[in-house]
PAPAZA-935403 format. One record per residue: residue in three letters; x, y, z of N, C-alpha, C in turn. Coordinates in steps of 0.1 Angstrom, whole numbers, plus 2048, in hexadecimal, padded with zeros to 3 digits. Example, Ala and Ser with C-alpha at 12.3 -4.5 7.8 and 13.67 -1.06 7.14 Angstrom:
# residues 2
ALA8847C784E87B7D384E8847DF84E/SER8807EA8478897F584788180084F/
This chain:
# residues 249
UNK77FA9CC7278AAA5C7478AAB0C69/UNK78BABCC6D78CAC7C6379AAC9C5D/UNK79BAC9C507A8ACBC4A7AAAD9C46/UNK7B4AE0C4B7B7AEEC477BAAEFC38/UNK7B7AFAC327BCAFCC247CBAFBC23/UNK7CFAF7C177DDAF6C147E4B04C16/UNK7EFB04C1D7F7B10C1F800B12C13/UNK803B1FC1180FB22C0981BB22C13/UNK827B21C0E832B21C1783BB2DC14/UNK83EB34C1E847B40C1C853B40C26/UNK85DB47C22869B48C2A870B55C28/UNK876B5AC3387EB66C3388CB64C2E/UNK88FB6AC2389CB67C1C8A3B73C18/UNK8AFB71C138B7B7DC0E8BCB86C19/UNK8BFB80C258C2B88C318D1B89C33/UNK8D9B83C2B8E8B84C2C8ECB93C29/UNK8F7B97C2F8FBBA5C2C90ABA5C2E/UNK911BA8C22920BA8C23925B9AC27/UNK92DB9AC32933B8EC3792AB86C40/UNK91EB8CC43915B85C4C90CB7CC44/UNK90DB6FC45905B66C3D8FAB61C46/UNK8EDB62C418E1B5EC498D9B55C40/UNK8D7B49C458CEB3FC3E8D5B38C33/UNK8CEB2FC2D8D2B27C228C8B28C17/UNK8C8B33C118BDB37C078BCB2DBFC/UNK8C7B29BF68C6B20BEB8C0B12BEE/UNK8C1B0EBFB8BBB01BFF8ACB03C01/UNK8A8B0EC0589AB11C09891B14BFD/UNK896B1CBF488EB22BEA886B18BE1/UNK88CB0CBDE885B03BD5878AFEBDB/UNK876AFFBE886AAFABEF85FB04BF2/UNK862B11BEE859B1BBF384FB20BE8/UNK844B27BED83BB2EBE483EB3DBE5/UNK843B42BF0845B50BF2852B53BF9/UNK85AB5CBF4866B60BFA865B6FBFF/UNK867B70C0C867B7EC12876B83C12/UNK879B8CC0A887B8FC0788BB9CC0F/UNK896B9BC1789BBA7C1E89EBB2C15/UNK89BBBEC1A89CBCBC128A8BD4C15/UNK8B1BCFC1E8BDBD7C218BDBDEC2E/UNK8B2BDEC358B1BE5C428B5BDCC4E/UNK8B3BCFC4C8B8BC6C578C2BBCC51/UNK8C1BBAC448CABB1C3D8C7BB3C2E/UNK8CFBACC268CDBADC188D4BB8C11/UNK8E1BB6C0E8E8BC0C068E4BBFBF7/UNK8E8BC9BEF8E2BC9BE18E5BBCBD9/UNK8F1BB6BDA8F3BAABD38EBB9FBD8/UNK8E9B9EBE58E1B93BEB8D2B95BE7/UNK8CDBA1BE78C0BA4BE28BEB9FBD4/UNK8C7BA3BCB8C7B9FBBD8C7B90BBC/UNK8D0B89BC28D2B7BBC18C6B73BC7/UNK8C0B78BD18B5B71BD78A9B72BCE/UNK8A7B7DBC789CB7EBBD89FB75BB2/UNK8ABB74BAD8AEB6BBA28ABB5DBA6/UNK8AEB59BB28ABB4CBB789CB49BB8/UNK895B53BBD886B52BBD880B50BAF/UNK885B57BA6880B56B98883B48B92/UNK88FB43B95893B36B90889B2BB95/UNK884B2DBA187BB22BA786CB26BA7/UNK869B31B9F85BB35B9E855B38BAC/UNK85CB3FBB4858B43BC1854B52BC1/UNK849B55BC8845B63BC884FB6CBCF/UNK851B78BCA85BB81BD0853B8ABD9/UNK858B8BBE6852B94BF085CB9CBF7/UNK858BA7BFC861BB0C04860BADC13/UNK86BBAEC1A86CBABC28872BB7C2F/UNK86ABC2C30870BCFC35871BCEC45/UNK879BD6C4A87BBD7C5987EBE5C5D/UNK87FBE7C6A885BF3C6F893BF5C6A/UNK898C01C698A6C03C658AFBFFC70/UNK8B2BF2C718BABEDC7C8C3BE2C77/UNK8CDBE5C6F8D6BDBC6A8DEBD5C75/UNK8E2BDDC7E8EBBD7C898E3BCDC92/UNK8D7BD0C948CFBC7C9C8C6BBDC95/UNK8C9BBBC888C1BB2C7F8B2BB5C80/UNK8AFBC1C818A0BC5C81898BBFC8D/UNK89FBBBC97898BB6CA3896BBFCAE/UNK899BCCCAC897BD6CB688CBE0CB2/UNK882BE2CBB877BEBCB887DBF9CB7/UNK876C01CAE87AC0FCAC86DC17CAC/UNK86EC23CB2862C2BCB4863C36CA8/UNK85FC31C9C85FC3AC91851C41C8F/UNK852C4EC8B845C55C8783EC4DC7C/UNK831C4FC7C829C48C7282EC4AC63/UNK830C57C60835C5AC52843C54C4F/UNK84BC55C5A859C4FC58858C40C56/UNK850C39C5D84FC2BC5B849C27C4D/UNK83FC2FC49839C2CC3C844C2EC31/UNK84CC39C32857C3CC29861C31C29/UNK865C2CC3586FC22C3686BC15C2F/UNK85EC12C30859C06C2A859C08C1B/UNK854C14C16854C16C08862C16C02/UNK86CC1BC0987AC1AC0587EC0CC02/UNK87BC03C0C87FBF5C0B877BEEC00/UNK86ABF0BFE863BEABF3868BEEBE6/UNK86DBFBBE5872C00BD887FBF8BD5/UNK887BF5BDF893BEDBDC890BE0BD6/UNK887BD9BDC884BCBBD887DBCCBCA/UNK873BD5BC986CBD6BBC875BDABB1/UNK87EBE3BB3888BE7BA9891BDCBA4/UNK896BD5BAE89FBC9BAA897BBEBA3/UNK88ABBCBA8882BB2BA187FBB5B93/UNK87BBC2B90878BC6B83883BC5B79/UNK88FBC7B7E89BBC5B7689CBB7B71/UNK896BADB78897B9FB74889B9AB6F/UNK880BA4B6C873BA0B66869B9AB70/UNK86BB9DB7D862B98B8785ABA3B8D/UNK84FBA0B94847BAAB9B847BA7BAA/UNK847BB1BB2845BB0BC0837BACBC3/UNK835BA1BCB828B9CBCE822B9EBDC/UNK82BB9FBE6826BA0BF3830BA7BFD/UNK82BBAAC08833BB1C13831BA9C20/UNK83CBA6C2683CBA0C34847BA8C3C/UNK843BB0C4684CBB6C4E855BACC56/UNK860BB1C5A86ABA9C6186CBACC70/UNK86FBA2C78874BA4C8686BBADC8E/UNK871BB7C9486ABC0C9D85FBC7C97/UNK861BCBC8A856BD1C8384ABC8C82/UNK84CBBCC7F841BB2C7E83ABB1C8B/UNK842BAFC9683CBADCA3835BBACA8/UNK83ABC6CA5834BD2CA9827BD4CA1/UNK827BD0C9481CBD1C8B810BC9C91/UNK813BBDC97808BB5C9C804BB9CAA/UNK80CBC1CB1809BC4CBF804BD3CC0/UNK808BDBCB7805BEACB87FDBEFCAC/UNK7F1BF4CAF7E8BF8CA47EEC03C9C/UNK7F6C0CCA27FCC17C9A806C12C90/UNK80EC08C94818C03C8B811BFBC80/UNK807BF3C83800BECC797F9BF6C6F/UNK7F4C01C747EEC0BC6B7F8C10C61/UNK804C13C6680FC18C5D813C0EC52/UNK814C01C56817BF7C4D80CBF5C42/UNK800BF5C477F5BF4C3E7F5C00C34/UNK7F7C0CC397F7C18C31802C17C26/UNK80EC12C2A819C11C21815C07C16/UNK80FBFCC1980BBF3C0E800BF9C06/UNK7F6BFFC0C7EAC04C057EEC0FBFC/UNK7F8C17BFF7FCC23BF7807C1FBED/UNK80BC13BEC814C0EBE180DC10BD4/UNK815C11BC980FC14BBC808C09BB6/UNK808BFDBBB801BF1BB67FEBE8BC2/UNK7F4BE0BC07EFBD7BCB7FABCDBD0/UNK7FCBCCBDD805BC2BE37FDBBBBEE/UNK800BAFBF07FABA7BFB803BA9C08/UNK7FCBABC13803BADC20802BA0C28/UNK80DB9BC2D80DB8FC3580CB93C44/UNK802B8EC4B800B91C59800B84C61/UNK803B85C6E802B79C767F4B76C78/UNK7F0B69C777E3B64C7B7E2B64C8A/UNK7DAB6DC907D8B6EC9E7C9B6DCA1/UNK7C5B6DCAE7B6B6DCB17B0B7ACAC/UNK7B8B84CA87B2B91CA37B2B91C94/UNK7B4B86C8D7B6B86C7F7AAB8CC77/UNK79EB8AC7C792B90C75793B9FC76/UNK796BA5C81797BB3C837A2BB9C7A/UNK7AEBB2C797B9BB6C717B5BB6C62/UNK7AEBACC5E7AABAAC507A1BB6C4D/UNK798BBAC5678FBC6C53797BD3C52/UNK7A1BD4C5A7AABE0C5A7B0BE1C4C/UNK7B6BD6C477BCBD6C3A7B3BD8C2F/UNK7A7BD1C3079DBD3C26798BE1C24/UNK797BE8C2F793BF6C2F79DBFFC28/UNK7A9BFBC287B4C02C217B6BFDC12/UNK7AFBF3C0F7B0BEDC017BCBE3C00/UNK7C0BDDC0B7CCBD5C0B7C7BC6C0D/UNK7CCBBDC057C9BAFC067D3BA9C10/UNK7CFB9FC187D7B99C227D8B8AC21/UNK7E3B85C247E4B77C267E9B75C35/UNK7E2B6DC3C7E6B6AC4A7F0B5EC4A/UNK7FAB60C53804B55C54805B4FC61/UNK808B42C6180CB3AC6D81BB37C6C/UNK820B32C7782FB30C78832B21C7B/UNK83AB1CC7283EB0EC74848B0CC80/UNK850B16C8285CB13C8B85CB1DC97/UNK851B22C9B850B2BCA6845B26CB0/UNK848B27CBD83EB24CC7834B2FCC9/UNK827B2CCCB81DB36CCE81AB37CDD/UNK816B43CE1811B45CEF802B42CEF/UNK7FCB41CFB7EEB3FCFC7E6B4ACF6/UNK7EBB56CF47E4B61CEE7E4B61CDF/UNK7ECB58CD97EDB57CCB7F9B5FCC5/UNK800B65CCE80DB6CCC9818B62CC8/UNK823B67CC282FB5ECC2837B60CCF/UNK83BB55CD4844B56CE0850B5DCDD/UNK855B66CE6861B6ECE486DB65CE2/UNK875B69CD8881B61CD588BB5FCE1/UNK88AB69CEA893B68CF688FB5DD00/UNK883B57CFE87EB4DD07882B3FD02/UNK885B36D0B889B29D0787DB22D00/UNK880B1BCF5876B14CEE86EB1CCE4/UNK871B28CE2869B31CD986BB2DCCB/UNK877B28CC787BB24CBA87AB15CB9/UNK872B0FCB1870B00CB187BAFACA9/UNK87EAEDCAB888AE6CA4882AD8CA1/UNK888AD1C97886AC3C94878ABFC93/UNK874AB4C9B867AAFC9A85CAB8C9E/UNK85FAC2CA7855ACBCAC850AD4CA0/UNK859AD7C97855ADFC8B84BAD7C83/UNK84EACBC80845AC3C77838AC0C7E/UNK839ABEC8C82CABCC93823AC8C93/UNK829AD4C94821AE0C9381BAE2C85/UNK822ADFC7B81DAE0C6D812AD6C6B/UNK813ACAC6F809AC0C6E7FCAC4C76/UNK7FEAC9C817F2ACDC897EBAD9C83/UNK7F3AE2C7D7ECAEDC757E4AE8C6A/UNK7EAADFC627E3AD9C577D7AD1C5A/UNK7D8AC9C647CEABFC687C3AC5C70/UNK7C6ACFC797BDAD4C837BBAE3C82/UNK7C4AEAC7B7C3AF9C7B7C6AFFC88/UNK7CEAF8C917D2AFDC9E7E1AFCCA0/UNK7E5B02CAB7F3B00CB07F2AFECBF/UNK7FCAF7CC57FCAF5CD3806B00CD9/UNK801B07CE2809B13CE7813B0FCF2/UNK81BB18CF6825B16D0081EB12D0D/UNK812B16D0F80AB12D1C802B05D1A/UNK803AFFD0F7FDAF2D0D7EFAF3D07/UNK7EAAFFD047DDB01CFE7DDAFFCEF/UNK7D2AFBCEA7D0AFACDB7C8B06CD6/UNK7CDB0ECCD7C6B1ACC97C5B19CB9/UNK7BAB1ECB47B8B1ECA57C1B28C9F/UNK7C6B25C937CEB2EC8B7C9B2EC7D/UNK7C3B3AC797BDB3BC6B7C7B41C62/UNK7CEB39C5A7D9B3EC527D8B38C44/UNK7DEB3FC3B7DFB3BC2D7EEB38C28/UNK7F7B3DC30805B3BC2D80DB37C39/UNK817B2FC3781FB2AC4282EB2EC41/UNK833B34C4C841B39C4C84AB30C53/UNK856B2EC4C862B28C5286DB33C52/UNK873B35C5D87EB3FC5D88BB3BC57/UNK890B43C4E89CB3FC478A8B40C50/UNK8A8B47C5C8B3B47C658B2B3DC70/UNK8A8B34C6F8A7B29C788ACB1CC72/UNK8B8B17C758BEB0CC6F8B5B00C6F/UNK8AEAFEC7A8A5AF2C7C899AF3C72/UNK894AFFC6F889B01C6688EAFEC58/UNK89AB03C558A0B00C478A2AF1C45/UNK8A7AEAC4F8A9ADCC4E89BAD5C4C/UNK890ADAC51883AD4C5087CAD8C44/UNK881AE1C3B879AE7C31873ADDC27/UNK87BAD3C23877AC9C1A86BAC1C1F/UNK86CABDC2C862AB5C33855ABEC34/UNK857ACAC3784BAD3C38844AD4C2B/UNK84CAD6C20846AD7C1383EACAC10/UNK843ABEC1383CAB2C1182FAB1C19/UNK82FAB6C25823AB6C2D819ABFC27/UNK81DACBC22813AD4C1C80EACEC0F/UNK816AC8C07811AC3BFA808AB7BFD/UNK80AAB0C07800AA5C0A7F4AAAC11/UNK7F5AB5C187E9ABBC1F7DFAC1C17/
């Protein structure tokens, strides 16, 4: 049996905004390697951004930016048809917020993982992915871009490499995959995994480097980092057990 390389563990955090509380960041952070921190466009007000970075530093977790479309009302889950330059600028604006707050605390921004509809569009639409890659490539210092590990991962790696961007491919602990290797839409039943199903998917990724899709197929997933969603209560509850699986794997 082929054993997949050990994954890093990442989570989308800092998504609370004003009275809207999202996730249980203080419970999750001690178990992570990477924190993808909301930048204010879908969640993450200034105090939440500051406090999430403080928490990441306390637990020696890498600080990453989690930019989205400017969609606070829709939590970044609605696609937007932005011009190329406008999207690049929107991403730069958000990276600036996280990097500025991080530097005030003596930390550095390490990586970028788009959120919600921007992430999905980046994986499905070449033009959106090109804008995201350009935004990271034109930043004033190197940053790692997190992309979903799909059957097109080699092609996507070459696109990023041509722009001088390093990539980490990610798998998902708490999301169901389709036969094509995409994530099943959240609007469909069973798209968000719970309980034992989460741990079974993590164990399968570690032991076999595959996931079982919604259609019952087993497909390979070539990833270096594993995501648990901070707004999925079941994923948060499983975080300690996931960490233990990764440490043993």
